[in-house]
Backbone as a chain_set.jsonl record, in Angstrom:
{"seq": "MSAARYEESQAERDLLASLRRQYEAKGFSLEIAPDPKEMPDFLGSYVPDAVARRGDEYVAIEVKKSRSRASDHTLRRIRALFEGHPNWKFVVAYVAEDPLKTLTIKASALPAIRRQLDDIRALAEKGYSRAAFILGWSLLEATLLNAEAEQEARPRTPGSVLQALAMLGRIDPETERRLRPLILLRNSVVHGDLAVEPTAEDVALVATVIEEALSDD", "coords": {"N": [[1.337, -1.309, -0.484], [0.684, 2.133, -0.824], [1.86, 5.187, 0.994], [0.382, 7.631, 0.499], [-2.457, 6.097, 0.441], [-2.039, 4.56, 2.347], [-2.59, 6.775, 4.551], [-4.944, 7.949, 3.763], [-6.463, 5.61, 3.743], [-6.448, 5.367, 6.524], [-7.49, 8.0, 8.049], [-9.86, 7.69, 7.406], [-10.578, 5.147, 8.984], [-10.271, 6.34, 11.295], [-11.889, 8.025, 11.046], [-13.859, 6.246, 11.418], [-14.08, 5.135, 13.208], [-14.439, 7.247, 15.483], [-17.235, 8.003, 14.507], [-17.945, 5.313, 15.652], [-18.02, 5.816, 18.58], [-19.912, 7.899, 18.873], [-22.539, 7.172, 18.194], [-22.544, 4.7, 19.753], [-22.849, 5.987, 22.045], [-24.979, 6.91, 21.671], [-26.45, 5.011, 22.701], [-26.543, 3.051, 20.013], [-25.585, 0.461, 18.399], [-22.658, -0.473, 16.85], [-21.771, -1.808, 13.183], [-18.954, -1.84, 11.155], [-18.198, -2.454, 7.885], [-20.072, -4.307, 7.374], [-22.147, -7.528, 7.029], [-22.548, -8.753, 4.003], [-24.694, -10.321, 3.249], [-26.488, -9.687, 5.561], [-27.54, -8.052, 4.553], [-30.487, -5.974, 4.209], [-33.175, -6.819, 1.659], [-34.246, -5.126, 0.243], [-31.921, -2.999, -0.559], [-30.776, -3.786, -2.626], [-27.72, -4.56, -4.083], [-26.278, -2.663, -2.386], [-23.868, -2.704, -0.616], [-23.49, -0.776, 2.777], [-21.338, 1.098, 4.63], [-20.81, 0.595, 7.478], [-23.357, -0.363, 9.616], [-25.453, 0.787, 11.849], [-26.998, -0.003, 14.401], [-29.783, 0.228, 17.046], [-32.213, -0.968, 18.936], [-35.511, -1.793, 16.528], [-34.14, -0.117, 14.997], [-32.644, 1.247, 12.201], [-29.418, 2.319, 11.132], [-27.544, 3.623, 8.694], [-24.296, 3.895, 6.85], [-22.365, 5.544, 4.782], [-19.127, 6.551, 3.786], [-17.726, 9.357, 2.608], [-14.54, 10.703, 0.888], [-14.593, 13.007, -0.386], [-16.736, 15.13, -1.829], [-18.537, 15.414, -4.889], [-19.909, 15.983, -8.114], [-20.102, 13.605, -8.718], [-20.161, 12.227, -7.059], [-22.536, 13.207, -6.166], [-24.829, 12.271, -7.392], [-24.392, 9.33, -7.446], [-24.932, 8.866, -5.161], [-27.825, 9.614, -4.259], [-28.666, 8.421, -5.985], [-28.273, 5.998, -4.369], [-29.412, 6.678, -1.705], [-32.42, 7.079, -2.144], [-33.514, 4.04, -2.218], [-34.128, 3.87, 0.394], [-36.643, 4.997, 0.684], [-39.144, 4.816, 1.667], [-39.166, 2.799, 3.991], [-39.011, 3.024, 7.048], [-37.592, 2.574, 9.139], [-35.149, 3.052, 8.828], [-32.359, 4.799, 8.25], [-30.325, 6.745, 6.084], [-27.397, 8.316, 6.043], [-23.998, 10.383, 4.877], [-20.891, 10.565, 5.759], [-18.521, 12.685, 5.819], [-14.796, 12.103, 4.727], [-12.78, 14.151, 6.742], [-10.452, 17.235, 5.321], [-6.928, 16.75, 5.273], [-5.497, 19.909, 6.343], [-2.702, 20.077, 5.798], [-1.895, 18.513, 3.962], [-1.795, 20.387, 2.034], [-0.264, 21.971, 2.405], [3.482, 23.21, 1.951], [6.862, 23.65, 3.05], [8.934, 26.206, 2.841], [12.497, 26.046, 2.223], [14.518, 27.704, 4.899], [17.4, 29.977, 5.02], [20.766, 29.621, 6.701], [22.181, 31.568, 8.034], [19.231, 32.655, 9.029], [18.248, 30.434, 10.836], [20.113, 30.517, 12.388], [19.761, 33.251, 13.482], [17.705, 32.919, 14.591], [17.942, 30.79, 16.238], [19.81, 31.984, 17.996], [17.219, 33.562, 18.881], [15.792, 32.365, 20.374], [16.943, 31.669, 22.749], [17.124, 34.406, 23.789], [14.298, 35.273, 24.565], [14.372, 32.919, 26.636], [15.858, 33.6, 28.4], [14.591, 35.867, 29.381], [12.056, 34.617, 30.458], [10.032, 33.544, 28.706], [9.488, 30.712, 28.355], [7.723, 29.017, 26.958], [7.354, 30.088, 24.554], [10.283, 30.463, 22.968], [10.209, 27.596, 23.771], [8.977, 26.284, 22.045], [9.525, 27.403, 19.432], [11.657, 26.407, 18.894], [11.283, 23.938, 18.515], [10.06, 24.275, 15.753], [12.052, 25.034, 14.42], [14.049, 23.13, 14.236], [12.521, 22.006, 12.508], [13.222, 23.348, 10.465], [15.515, 23.062, 10.671], [16.322, 20.745, 9.428], [14.844, 20.776, 6.747], [16.934, 22.189, 5.526], [19.261, 20.525, 5.293], [18.74, 18.631, 4.498], [18.944, 19.821, 2.36], [16.386, 21.048, 0.281], [14.326, 22.504, -1.201], [11.524, 23.135, -0.529], [9.107, 20.979, 1.484], [6.867, 18.771, 2.409], [5.013, 19.566, 5.799], [5.969, 18.032, 8.594], [5.832, 15.084, 11.548], [7.322, 15.649, 14.509], [8.537, 13.32, 16.167], [9.391, 12.356, 13.516], [10.405, 14.112, 12.097], [13.141, 14.074, 14.644], [14.377, 11.453, 14.312], [14.654, 11.501, 10.621], [16.731, 13.899, 11.42], [18.526, 12.329, 13.019], [19.087, 9.948, 10.59], [20.806, 11.395, 9.106], [22.92, 11.592, 9.76], [22.774, 14.048, 11.725], [22.369, 14.112, 14.033], [22.923, 12.391, 17.464], [22.08, 9.147, 17.999], [21.759, 8.868, 20.808], [21.712, 11.321, 21.562], [18.584, 12.014, 20.329], [17.149, 10.107, 21.122], [17.234, 11.146, 23.848], [16.014, 13.235, 23.586], [13.518, 12.671, 22.471], [11.153, 11.946, 25.029], [10.652, 14.329, 25.342], [8.166, 15.24, 23.17], [5.596, 14.453, 23.793], [5.462, 17.091, 25.697], [5.438, 18.733, 23.374], [3.394, 19.232, 22.188], [1.746, 19.119, 23.632], [1.489, 21.347, 24.719], [2.15, 23.23, 22.197], [-0.936, 22.781, 21.969], [-2.314, 24.053, 23.251], [-2.149, 22.86, 26.189], [-2.41, 25.451, 29.03], [-1.571, 24.005, 31.732], [0.358, 22.795, 31.002], [3.946, 23.361, 31.413], [7.281, 23.996, 30.002], [10.855, 23.305, 30.996], [13.142, 25.109, 32.182], [15.699, 23.866, 31.617], [14.431, 22.175, 29.644], [14.078, 24.285, 27.483], [16.566, 24.47, 27.011], [17.782, 22.123, 26.417], [16.371, 21.277, 23.616], [17.703, 23.998, 22.434], [20.537, 23.004, 22.527], [20.257, 20.499, 21.088], [20.002, 21.869, 18.629], [22.19, 23.414, 17.933], [23.644, 21.052, 17.28], [22.865, 19.698, 15.232], [23.591, 21.544, 13.169], [25.658, 21.673, 13.553], [27.555, 20.866, 11.142], [28.036, 22.283, 9.323]], "CA": [[0.106, -0.268, 0.233], [1.423, 3.838, -1.312], [2.244, 6.385, 1.808], [-0.521, 8.053, 0.3], [-3.24, 5.135, 0.578], [-2.586, 4.357, 3.782], [-2.632, 7.567, 5.155], [-6.497, 7.812, 3.537], [-7.165, 4.314, 4.763], [-6.072, 5.65, 8.417], [-8.061, 9.003, 8.028], [-11.393, 6.021, 6.602], [-10.606, 4.551, 9.83], [-10.426, 7.321, 12.467], [-13.969, 8.778, 11.12], [-15.299, 5.687, 11.691], [-14.352, 5.18, 15.369], [-15.323, 8.297, 15.865], [-18.585, 7.426, 14.681], [-18.497, 4.327, 16.649], [-18.292, 6.439, 20.014], [-20.592, 8.416, 18.927], [-23.444, 5.977, 18.468], [-22.915, 4.056, 21.02], [-23.016, 7.076, 23.23], [-26.915, 7.163, 22.049], [-27.153, 3.197, 22.798], [-26.53, 2.313, 19.125], [-24.165, -0.805, 18.207], [-22.34, -0.506, 15.062], [-20.778, -2.845, 13.34], [-18.389, -1.745, 10.328], [-17.756, -3.187, 6.928], [-21.052, -5.554, 7.593], [-21.856, -8.919, 5.614], [-23.529, -8.054, 2.432], [-25.837, -11.116, 3.26], [-26.622, -9.943, 6.295], [-28.646, -6.869, 4.219], [-32.185, -5.781, 3.684], [-32.974, -6.968, 0.077], [-34.039, -3.626, -0.625], [-30.743, -2.503, -0.307], [-30.131, -4.631, -3.47], [-26.08, -5.43, -4.199], [-25.823, -2.019, -2.289], [-23.621, -2.591, 1.292], [-22.888, 0.53, 3.245], [-19.442, 1.521, 5.209], [-21.285, 0.241, 7.873], [-24.498, -0.135, 10.255], [-25.797, 1.344, 13.654], [-28.448, -0.233, 15.513], [-31.102, 0.622, 18.049], [-33.622, -2.218, 18.458], [-35.422, -1.447, 15.368], [-33.755, 1.143, 14.728], [-31.342, 1.118, 11.87], [-28.254, 3.373, 10.234], [-26.637, 3.024, 6.72], [-23.123, 5.108, 6.712], [-21.346, 5.419, 3.915], [-18.13, 7.223, 4.156], [-16.807, 9.532, 1.048], [-13.751, 11.247, 1.281], [-14.897, 14.453, -1.274], [-18.416, 15.23, -2.784], [-18.031, 15.535, -6.238], [-20.941, 16.326, -8.493], [-20.571, 12.106, -9.657], [-20.642, 11.545, -5.969], [-23.693, 13.086, -4.761], [-25.217, 11.751, -8.329], [-24.694, 8.195, -6.399], [-25.835, 8.99, -3.385], [-28.799, 10.737, -4.28], [-29.5, 6.703, -6.339], [-28.602, 4.843, -2.578], [-30.596, 7.3, -1.011], [-33.806, 6.512, -2.68], [-33.63, 3.16, -1.921], [-33.812, 3.426, 1.712], [-37.428, 5.826, 0.706], [-40.396, 3.585, 2.152], [-38.045, 1.606, 5.226], [-38.992, 4.096, 7.82], [-36.853, 2.223, 10.414], [-33.954, 2.625, 8.278], [-32.072, 5.879, 7.662], [-29.095, 6.708, 5.079], [-26.483, 9.514, 6.328], [-22.773, 10.424, 4.893], [-20.104, 10.614, 6.116], [-17.026, 12.781, 4.834], [-13.377, 12.685, 5.866], [-12.036, 15.802, 7.217], [-9.289, 17.499, 4.647], [-5.675, 17.672, 6.417], [-4.73, 20.758, 5.479], [-1.471, 19.438, 6.175], [-1.56, 17.473, 2.727], [-1.375, 21.191, 0.584], [0.805, 22.702, 2.997], [4.974, 23.07, 1.872], [7.804, 24.804, 3.908], [10.274, 26.455, 2.144], [13.807, 26.001, 3.253], [15.062, 28.955, 5.347], [18.832, 29.697, 4.541], [21.554, 29.34, 7.681], [22.374, 32.641, 8.803], [18.652, 32.507, 9.076], [18.283, 29.988, 11.785], [21.158, 30.963, 14.008], [19.468, 34.193, 13.907], [16.328, 32.085, 15.19], [18.634, 30.249, 17.331], [19.608, 33.625, 19.271], [15.821, 34.968, 19.818], [15.114, 31.038, 22.052], [18.055, 31.902, 24.548], [16.862, 35.451, 24.986], [12.976, 34.383, 25.398], [14.206, 31.777, 27.641], [16.776, 34.588, 29.106], [12.85, 36.94, 29.756], [11.431, 34.037, 30.936], [9.302, 32.752, 28.029], [9.73, 29.196, 28.346], [6.726, 28.521, 26.303], [7.184, 30.896, 23.039], [11.249, 29.798, 23.234], [10.432, 25.85, 23.603], [8.204, 26.327, 20.375], [10.478, 28.425, 18.326], [12.659, 25.215, 19.254], [10.965, 22.181, 17.804], [10.046, 25.008, 14.663], [13.716, 25.67, 13.913], [14.681, 21.352, 14.355], [12.312, 21.01, 11.126], [13.295, 24.021, 9.144], [17.824, 22.424, 10.111], [15.943, 19.282, 8.763], [14.361, 20.58, 5.37], [18.213, 23.146, 5.187], [19.995, 19.719, 5.828], [18.389, 17.74, 3.258], [19.226, 20.55, 0.553], [15.109, 20.604, -0.763], [13.797, 23.36, -1.779], [10.22, 22.992, 0.03], [9.012, 20.253, 1.344], [5.313, 18.943, 3.784], [5.64, 19.473, 6.847], [6.456, 16.263, 9.466], [5.366, 14.726, 13.004], [8.113, 15.945, 15.53], [9.143, 12.415, 15.591], [10.023, 11.807, 12.318], [12.38, 15.162, 11.953], [14.445, 13.685, 14.877], [14.621, 10.559, 13.267], [15.177, 12.19, 9.799], [18.263, 14.439, 11.312], [19.587, 11.175, 13.143], [19.631, 9.244, 9.543], [21.272, 11.676, 8.325], [23.812, 12.4, 11.422], [23.195, 15.284, 12.387], [22.428, 13.9, 16.044], [23.415, 11.223, 17.612], [21.442, 7.918, 18.861], [21.899, 9.918, 22.517], [20.617, 12.922, 21.762], [17.541, 11.75, 19.601], [16.538, 9.282, 22.562], [16.898, 12.181, 25.428], [14.784, 14.594, 23.587], [11.915, 12.289, 22.251], [10.246, 12.317, 25.623], [9.767, 16.147, 25.257], [7.36, 15.282, 21.904], [4.618, 15.093, 24.09], [4.823, 17.768, 26.576], [5.72, 20.158, 22.766], [2.648, 18.731, 21.573], [0.566, 19.457, 25.017], [1.986, 23.375, 24.729], [1.053, 23.874, 20.924], [-2.128, 22.107, 21.557], [-3.125, 25.019, 24.3], [-3.18, 23.014, 27.431], [-1.77, 25.922, 29.853], [-1.561, 23.688, 32.698], [2.273, 22.309, 31.192], [5.491, 24.572, 31.565], [8.529, 23.569, 29.85], [11.93, 24.224, 31.724], [14.509, 26.222, 31.523], [16.343, 22.84, 30.915], [14.037, 21.131, 28.388], [14.36, 24.735, 26.312], [18.249, 24.533, 26.494], [17.943, 20.989, 25.756], [15.951, 21.647, 22.32], [18.189, 24.327, 21.783], [21.06, 21.932, 22.129], [19.826, 19.444, 19.491], [19.723, 22.198, 17.122], [23.069, 23.547, 17.825], [24.566, 19.817, 16.811], [22.314, 19.568, 13.596], [24.064, 22.855, 12.488], [27.199, 21.683, 13.344], [28.465, 20.264, 10.441], [27.705, 23.182, 8.376]], "C": [[0.919, 1.392, 0.14], [1.326, 4.158, 0.272], [0.32, 6.548, 1.582], [-2.077, 7.969, 0.75], [-3.078, 5.075, 1.764], [-3.068, 5.773, 4.518], [-4.284, 7.584, 4.87], [-7.157, 6.881, 4.214], [-6.943, 4.77, 6.237], [-7.134, 6.627, 8.438], [-9.317, 8.517, 7.82], [-11.113, 6.024, 8.245], [-10.944, 5.312, 11.663], [-11.184, 8.111, 12.333], [-14.575, 7.873, 11.855], [-15.311, 5.099, 13.181], [-14.77, 6.224, 16.178], [-16.622, 8.207, 15.545], [-18.779, 6.075, 15.472], [-18.578, 4.783, 17.957], [-19.196, 7.272, 19.936], [-22.146, 7.867, 19.003], [-23.319, 5.455, 19.696], [-22.71, 5.092, 22.091], [-24.155, 7.826, 23.176], [-27.302, 5.697, 21.775], [-26.81, 2.556, 21.243], [-24.786, 0.93, 19.434], [-23.895, -0.446, 16.952], [-21.496, -1.099, 14.218], [-20.081, -2.018, 11.341], [-17.363, -2.864, 9.274], [-18.761, -4.659, 6.939], [-21.181, -6.524, 6.284], [-23.083, -8.64, 4.924], [-25.003, -9.105, 2.711], [-26.971, -10.84, 4.667], [-27.923, -8.39, 5.801], [-30.148, -6.649, 3.909], [-31.925, -6.387, 1.972], [-33.039, -6.084, -0.703], [-32.742, -2.454, -0.623], [-30.295, -3.242, -2.086], [-28.521, -5.329, -3.062], [-25.078, -3.785, -3.294], [-25.492, -2.225, -0.932], [-22.847, -1.14, 1.653], [-21.283, 0.386, 3.64], [-19.686, 0.646, 6.534], [-22.744, 0.694, 8.752], [-24.293, 0.044, 11.253], [-26.743, 0.498, 13.832], [-28.499, -0.281, 16.989], [-31.664, -0.247, 18.21], [-34.274, -1.815, 16.669], [-35.164, -0.394, 14.56], [-32.742, 1.131, 13.782], [-30.742, 2.347, 10.622], [-27.52, 3.651, 9.173], [-25.867, 4.25, 7.158], [-22.602, 4.834, 5.569], [-20.153, 6.987, 4.392], [-17.174, 7.614, 2.663], [-15.768, 10.538, 2.004], [-13.624, 12.768, 0.662], [-16.509, 14.202, -1.786], [-17.219, 16.072, -4.092], [-19.388, 15.067, -6.852], [-21.286, 14.477, -8.844], [-21.261, 11.537, -8.547], [-22.422, 11.334, -5.479], [-24.902, 12.389, -5.807], [-25.62, 9.977, -7.66], [-25.467, 7.934, -5.008], [-27.182, 9.288, -3.329], [-30.207, 9.271, -4.656], [-29.382, 5.664, -4.979], [-29.725, 5.331, -1.893], [-31.687, 7.117, -1.021], [-34.429, 4.968, -2.051], [-33.961, 3.008, -0.835], [-35.556, 4.401, 1.359], [-38.887, 4.095, 1.334], [-40.386, 2.773, 3.46], [-37.966, 3.114, 5.947], [-38.103, 4.009, 9.562], [-34.996, 2.249, 10.288], [-33.321, 4.409, 7.759], [-30.689, 6.167, 7.021], [-28.532, 8.176, 5.269], [-24.919, 9.36, 5.708], [-21.935, 10.952, 5.774], [-18.707, 11.22, 5.466], [-15.715, 13.236, 6.017], [-12.872, 13.741, 5.966], [-10.517, 15.571, 6.169], [-8.299, 17.756, 5.632], [-5.691, 18.604, 5.734], [-3.0, 21.149, 5.061], [-0.522, 19.165, 4.657], [-1.616, 19.093, 1.92], [-0.898, 22.079, 1.626], [2.264, 22.361, 2.666], [5.504, 24.448, 2.871], [8.328, 24.69, 3.224], [11.661, 26.324, 2.774], [13.984, 27.02, 3.711], [16.675, 28.399, 5.147], [19.314, 29.779, 6.629], [21.359, 30.17, 8.682], [20.089, 32.707, 9.163], [17.485, 31.943, 10.538], [19.323, 30.017, 12.644], [20.34, 31.81, 14.023], [18.257, 33.251, 15.154], [16.554, 31.708, 16.855], [19.011, 31.038, 18.709], [18.584, 33.904, 20.027], [15.232, 33.484, 20.692], [16.026, 31.362, 22.69], [17.696, 33.625, 24.618], [15.067, 35.301, 25.075], [13.186, 33.493, 26.239], [14.497, 32.808, 28.809], [15.473, 35.306, 29.893], [11.985, 35.98, 29.999], [10.053, 33.133, 30.584], [9.443, 31.196, 27.799], [8.983, 29.123, 27.226], [7.08, 28.755, 24.228], [8.756, 29.728, 22.826], [11.316, 27.607, 22.928], [9.381, 25.593, 22.077], [8.914, 26.748, 19.298], [11.84, 26.713, 18.306], [12.433, 24.34, 18.02], [10.848, 22.637, 15.634], [11.604, 24.823, 14.202], [14.482, 24.141, 13.548], [13.989, 21.316, 12.852], [12.911, 22.097, 10.389], [15.314, 23.42, 9.478], [17.499, 21.205, 9.025], [16.313, 19.626, 7.244], [16.051, 21.657, 4.734], [19.377, 21.708, 5.087], [19.622, 19.032, 4.716], [18.657, 18.499, 1.783], [18.23, 20.378, -0.482], [15.057, 22.364, -0.367], [12.386, 24.27, -0.725], [9.98, 21.937, 0.571], [7.338, 19.866, 2.049], [5.797, 19.21, 4.688], [5.527, 17.917, 7.706], [6.128, 16.218, 10.493], [7.11, 15.353, 13.551], [8.6, 14.517, 15.357], [9.861, 12.075, 14.288], [11.238, 12.698, 11.668], [13.35, 15.178, 13.335], [14.937, 12.771, 14.253], [15.313, 10.856, 11.893], [16.879, 12.458, 10.716], [19.062, 13.13, 11.931], [19.865, 9.836, 12.478], [20.404, 10.094, 8.717], [22.83, 11.99, 8.915], [24.357, 13.325, 11.234], [22.818, 15.176, 13.705], [22.752, 12.781, 15.543], [22.429, 10.517, 17.729], [21.052, 8.176, 20.093], [21.109, 10.428, 21.954], [19.005, 12.494, 21.315], [16.677, 10.656, 20.732], [16.411, 9.979, 24.004], [15.461, 12.951, 24.359], [13.467, 14.164, 22.809], [11.12, 11.858, 23.137], [9.684, 13.914, 25.724], [8.673, 16.166, 23.679], [6.29, 15.805, 22.563], [4.524, 16.417, 24.727], [4.787, 18.87, 25.067], [4.339, 20.293, 22.378], [1.482, 19.378, 22.43], [0.753, 21.603, 25.084], [1.377, 23.625, 23.168], [-0.232, 23.455, 21.526], [-2.987, 23.104, 22.411], [-3.251, 24.21, 25.587], [-2.077, 24.199, 28.537], [-1.523, 25.163, 31.381], [0.209, 23.046, 32.668], [2.75, 23.364, 30.828], [6.691, 23.68, 30.81], [10.049, 24.236, 30.751], [12.907, 24.965, 31.184], [15.705, 24.647, 30.636], [15.817, 22.083, 29.868], [14.207, 22.502, 27.081], [15.786, 24.717, 25.733], [18.367, 23.27, 25.625], [17.624, 21.35, 23.741], [17.075, 23.016, 21.621], [19.891, 23.968, 21.572], [21.406, 21.197, 21.184], [19.843, 20.782, 18.34], [21.088, 23.044, 16.748], [23.765, 22.21, 17.061], [24.041, 19.502, 15.53], [23.157, 20.362, 13.107], [25.184, 22.914, 12.394], [28.224, 21.311, 12.124], [28.127, 21.1, 9.591], [28.86, 24.063, 8.531]], "O": [[1.685, 1.733, 1.041], [0.664, 3.331, 0.899], [-0.614, 5.967, 2.133], [-2.803, 8.869, 1.171], [-3.98, 5.544, 2.458], [-4.136, 5.661, 5.121], [-4.96, 7.204, 5.826], [-8.084, 7.029, 5.01], [-7.602, 4.14, 7.064], [-8.085, 6.08, 8.996], [-10.091, 9.352, 8.289], [-11.496, 7.053, 8.803], [-11.537, 4.939, 12.675], [-11.4, 8.967, 13.191], [-15.459, 8.102, 12.68], [-16.2, 4.757, 13.961], [-15.317, 6.16, 17.278], [-17.334, 8.37, 16.536], [-19.906, 5.85, 15.913], [-19.311, 4.079, 18.651], [-19.547, 7.634, 21.059], [-22.857, 8.224, 19.943], [-24.021, 5.811, 20.642], [-22.302, 4.638, 23.16], [-24.522, 8.775, 23.868], [-28.124, 5.257, 20.971], [-26.813, 1.326, 21.288], [-23.773, 0.73, 20.104], [-24.721, -0.152, 16.088], [-20.307, -0.932, 14.489], [-20.92, -1.769, 10.475], [-16.424, -3.619, 9.522], [-18.366, -5.78, 6.619], [-20.698, -6.473, 5.153], [-24.239, -8.385, 5.263], [-26.142, -8.732, 2.433], [-27.989, -11.507, 4.855], [-28.819, -7.912, 6.498], [-30.775, -7.47, 3.24], [-30.889, -6.392, 1.307], [-32.471, -5.899, -1.779], [-32.853, -1.23, -0.688], [-29.189, -2.894, -2.498], [-28.202, -6.165, -2.216], [-23.862, -3.612, -3.371], [-26.331, -2.065, -0.046], [-21.939, -0.581, 1.039], [-20.366, -0.233, 3.101], [-18.747, -0.11, 6.779], [-23.214, 1.826, 8.644], [-23.265, -0.305, 11.833], [-27.447, 0.467, 12.822], [-27.685, -0.645, 17.838], [-31.783, -0.698, 17.071], [-33.488, -1.597, 15.747], [-35.831, 0.095, 13.649], [-31.651, 0.994, 14.335], [-31.3, 2.949, 9.704], [-26.452, 4.126, 9.559], [-26.339, 5.279, 7.64], [-22.359, 3.643, 5.372], [-20.371, 8.005, 5.049], [-16.429, 6.934, 1.957], [-15.912, 10.978, 3.145], [-12.795, 13.586, 1.06], [-17.14, 13.17, -2.015], [-16.163, 16.691, -4.224], [-19.996, 14.092, -6.411], [-22.408, 14.073, -9.148], [-22.261, 10.819, -8.541], [-23.146, 10.47, -4.984], [-25.903, 11.953, -5.237], [-26.748, 9.524, -7.467], [-26.16, 7.202, -4.301], [-27.72, 9.2, -2.225], [-31.356, 9.014, -4.297], [-30.188, 4.789, -4.663], [-30.728, 4.705, -1.551], [-32.233, 6.943, 0.068], [-35.542, 4.818, -1.546], [-34.249, 1.826, -0.648], [-35.818, 4.578, 2.549], [-39.114, 2.89, 1.228], [-41.37, 2.196, 3.923], [-37.232, 4.054, 5.643], [-38.001, 4.752, 10.538], [-34.07, 1.843, 10.989], [-33.952, 5.069, 6.934], [-29.786, 5.652, 7.681], [-29.099, 9.132, 4.74], [-24.42, 8.261, 5.949], [-22.315, 11.824, 6.555], [-17.932, 10.548, 4.785], [-15.533, 13.89, 7.043], [-12.464, 14.275, 4.934], [-9.778, 14.59, 6.077], [-8.414, 18.552, 6.564], [-5.871, 18.468, 4.524], [-2.407, 22.005, 4.405], [0.639, 19.377, 4.307], [-1.374, 18.833, 0.741], [-1.387, 23.204, 1.514], [2.558, 21.218, 3.015], [5.022, 25.519, 3.24], [8.564, 23.619, 2.665], [11.764, 26.562, 3.977], [13.567, 27.839, 2.892], [17.141, 27.26, 5.109], [18.517, 29.929, 7.555], [20.77, 29.993, 9.748], [20.179, 33.043, 10.344], [16.522, 32.505, 11.06], [19.246, 29.417, 13.716], [19.543, 31.381, 14.858], [18.303, 33.178, 16.382], [16.01, 31.961, 17.929], [18.712, 30.867, 19.891], [18.57, 34.291, 21.196], [14.344, 33.57, 21.54], [15.593, 31.255, 23.837], [18.075, 34.144, 25.668], [14.793, 35.203, 26.271], [12.162, 33.078, 26.783], [13.812, 32.962, 29.82], [15.476, 35.214, 31.121], [10.84, 36.369, 29.77], [9.323, 32.449, 31.302], [9.477, 30.798, 26.634], [9.703, 29.172, 26.229], [7.053, 28.041, 23.225], [8.613, 28.526, 22.6], [12.009, 26.802, 22.305], [9.338, 24.613, 21.334], [8.716, 26.244, 18.193], [12.686, 26.403, 17.468], [13.077, 24.118, 16.995], [11.211, 21.971, 14.664], [11.75, 24.095, 13.22], [15.365, 24.056, 12.695], [14.616, 20.742, 11.962], [13.234, 21.635, 9.294], [16.167, 23.43, 8.592], [18.199, 20.837, 8.081], [17.283, 19.246, 6.588], [16.192, 21.777, 3.517], [20.501, 22.062, 4.733], [20.518, 18.903, 3.882], [18.619, 18.075, 0.629], [18.447, 19.92, -1.604], [15.602, 23.084, 0.469], [12.297, 25.443, -0.362], [10.943, 21.272, 0.191], [6.609, 20.851, 2.166], [7.027, 19.201, 4.739], [4.995, 16.898, 7.265], [5.944, 17.355, 10.927], [7.989, 15.388, 12.691], [9.174, 14.373, 14.278], [10.945, 11.492, 14.269], [12.301, 12.432, 11.108], [14.24, 16.027, 13.386], [15.931, 13.003, 13.565], [16.501, 10.542, 11.83], [17.837, 11.685, 10.737], [20.15, 12.844, 11.432], [20.447, 8.884, 12.997], [20.729, 9.659, 7.613], [23.686, 12.638, 8.314], [25.48, 13.678, 10.871], [22.943, 16.124, 14.48], [22.882, 12.245, 14.443], [21.434, 11.221, 17.558], [19.984, 7.714, 20.494], [19.928, 10.115, 21.8], [18.18, 12.743, 22.194], [15.459, 10.741, 20.895], [15.767, 9.593, 24.979], [14.255, 13.045, 24.589], [12.552, 14.938, 22.53], [10.151, 11.276, 22.65], [8.615, 14.408, 26.084], [8.503, 17.275, 23.172], [5.851, 16.943, 22.395], [3.519, 17.048, 24.402], [4.181, 19.917, 25.298], [3.956, 21.449, 22.198], [0.52, 20.004, 21.985], [0.141, 22.609, 25.443], [0.276, 24.147, 22.989], [-0.811, 24.539, 21.476], [-4.215, 23.052, 22.345], [-4.214, 24.514, 26.29], [-0.963, 23.754, 28.813], [-1.246, 25.974, 32.264], [1.001, 22.871, 33.595], [2.237, 24.212, 30.098], [6.879, 22.552, 31.265], [10.206, 25.421, 31.045], [13.305, 25.295, 30.066], [16.218, 24.566, 29.52], [16.555, 21.374, 29.184], [14.414, 22.15, 25.92], [16.16, 24.864, 24.57], [18.853, 23.226, 24.494], [18.477, 21.581, 22.884], [17.25, 23.028, 20.403], [20.519, 24.504, 20.659], [22.463, 21.142, 20.556], [19.668, 20.492, 17.157], [21.266, 23.391, 15.58], [24.514, 22.516, 16.133], [24.814, 19.015, 14.705], [23.772, 19.722, 12.254], [25.865, 23.647, 11.676], [29.446, 21.451, 12.175], [27.72, 20.433, 8.639], [28.971, 25.066, 7.825]]}, "num_chains": 1, "name": "protein.A"}
């Protein structure tokens, strides 16, 4: 399976898992990829992606990646199958488009990265540890993009950034091992958890790793 198809399949699985939680919270049971033999005759050859059931109430769920004129026409035909069957409901769930799939990051020159590294230290000295910490993780990705000599690239997860820097020999395995536990802290800070706070040591470690990754240039 290609990486793109894997991501697509994962997004569909994530959506179905979310739907399962939602329907189960309402007292339904949800079956993903139901057996075609168990589908009612009025559906003909159509088999929904999932079926939710609560007593004699059923919900047929169709998962779609996006809307188009052709898919809308198909969905109208499917929806017509359920007419006259009040205990069945047909719903369409769309996989949310990931904005990161269309975002590209342009490479930065080394002088710009080094200036930002100075900004990390300045922020930390003034007590702005959260800002310094987030900027540090941003610079790690900028450093990787520069090291790969690419003009631009898609955004990457913090873990994949560390792994790639290690594979390129920009940081040693022990450095990668020390920094990995901070990924959870980074995610909490980025996503608005105000109950957590990076320490001065956390910021210093990220800055040191950036220096290490830049040292080959």
